[in-house]
C-alpha positions, 0 to 999 in steps of 0.5 A, spaced: 115 292 924 109 290 926 103 293 927 096 293 931 089 296 929 083 295 931 078 296 927 072 296 932 072 295 939 071 288 939 076 286 932 084 287 931 088 286 925 096 284 925 100 285 920 108 285 920 114 281 924 113 278 930 119 277 933 123 279 940 123 287 938 117 288 936 112 284 940 113 288 947 109 293 945 103 289 942 103 285 948 101 292 952 096 295 946 093 288 945 092 287 952 088 294 953 084 292 947 082 285 949 080 289 957 076 293 952 072 289 947 066 288 952 067 280 952 069 278 945 075 280 942 078 277 935 085 279 931 086 278 923 093 274 923 093 274 914 098 279 914 103 276 918 109 276 914 115 272 919 114 270 926 118 267 932 116 263 937 115 270 940 109 271 936 107 265 940 108 268 946 105 275 944 099 270 943 099 266 950 101 273 953 094 275 950 090 268 951 091 269 959 090 277 959 083 274 955 082 268 960 083 274 967 078 279 963 072 274 961 073 276 955 073 269 948 079 270 944 079 267 937 085 268 932 083 268 925 088 265 919 093 264 924 100 264 919 101 256 916 108 258 918 106 258 925 105 252 925 111 248 926 112 253 932 106 250 935 107 243 934 114 243 937 112 246 942 106 242 944 101 248 944 096 245 938 091 243 942 092 250 946 090 254 941 085 249 937 079 252 940 081 259 939 083 259 930 077 261 927 
């Protein structure tokens, strides 16, 4: 199970496992938080335990929503186990500017 907890209008905390059964609800919840953030939103991923490529798809969706909403997105503490997925997917350069 994964959970997205809003700590403020501009910051949320993501924990648990990111896989195909958890990311759909998280995508909707995060999109709503992004749209209501007032221009800047960050997510702390330090408590993400496991992630598949579905976790990367979740972040890409949040990037799309942020861009469409004029919101600056930042990703804090991307788990090391997600980096190989970014590399294999040739997405390192896409994510690098967002990583805090």
